[in-house]
C-alpha positions as CSV (number, residue, x, y, z in Angstrom):
1,M,-62.0,-76.5,-38.0
2,A,-59.5,-74.2,-36.9
3,K,-60.1,-71.5,-34.2
4,I,-58.1,-68.1,-34.0
5,R,-57.6,-66.0,-31.5
6,I,-57.7,-61.8,-33.1
7,T,-56.2,-59.4,-30.7
8,Q,-56.7,-55.1,-31.9
9,I,-53.2,-53.9,-31.3
10,K,-53.8,-50.8,-33.5
11,S,-56.4,-48.0,-32.7
12,K,-58.9,-47.5,-34.9
13,I,-59.4,-43.4,-34.8
14,G,-58.7,-42.4,-38.0
15,S,-59.9,-46.2,-39.7
16,T,-62.7,-45.9,-42.0
17,E,-66.4,-46.5,-41.6
18,R,-66.2,-49.6,-42.9
19,Q,-63.6,-50.8,-41.1
20,K,-65.1,-49.8,-37.8
21,R,-67.8,-51.9,-38.5
22,T,-65.8,-54.9,-39.2
23,L,-64.2,-54.7,-36.2
24,E,-67.9,-54.6,-34.3
25,A,-68.8,-57.6,-36.9
26,L,-65.8,-59.8,-35.2
27,G,-67.1,-59.3,-32.0
28,I,-63.8,-56.6,-31.2
29,K,-64.9,-54.5,-28.3
30,K,-61.3,-52.9,-26.4
31,L,-57.4,-52.8,-27.2
32,N,-55.6,-56.2,-26.6
33,N,-58.8,-57.9,-26.0
34,P,-58.5,-61.2,-27.7
35,V,-61.3,-62.9,-29.4
36,E,-62.0,-66.8,-30.1
37,L,-63.1,-67.1,-33.5
38,E,-63.6,-69.8,-35.7
39,A,-61.1,-70.0,-39.5
40,T,-64.2,-69.8,-41.6
41,P,-63.4,-67.9,-44.8
42,Q,-66.0,-65.5,-44.5
43,I,-63.6,-64.4,-40.8
44,L,-60.5,-64.5,-42.5
45,G,-62.0,-62.1,-45.4
46,M,-62.9,-59.6,-42.8
47,I,-59.7,-60.2,-40.3
48,G,-58.4,-59.5,-44.0
49,K,-59.0,-55.9,-44.3
50,V,-58.6,-55.2,-40.8
51,R,-54.8,-57.1,-41.0
52,H,-53.0,-53.2,-39.9
53,L,-55.2,-53.3,-37.2
54,V,-55.2,-56.7,-35.5
55,K,-52.9,-59.7,-34.5
56,T,-53.8,-63.6,-35.2
57,E,-52.9,-66.0,-33.9
58,E,-53.7,-70.2,-34.2
59,I,-55.0,-72.2,-31.8
């Protein structure tokens, strides 16, 4: 499977509680701290919910 690098580029302040929990579930802890994950349908769906807060790139 392909890998994806996810980086939070926008603050989660002002986001809904659900979006904050989604970022936490993706393993994102800080701003500009990349996380590498497998590109499963579940992960892609989670990224879709917080697309305005993160930047993704394929590895």
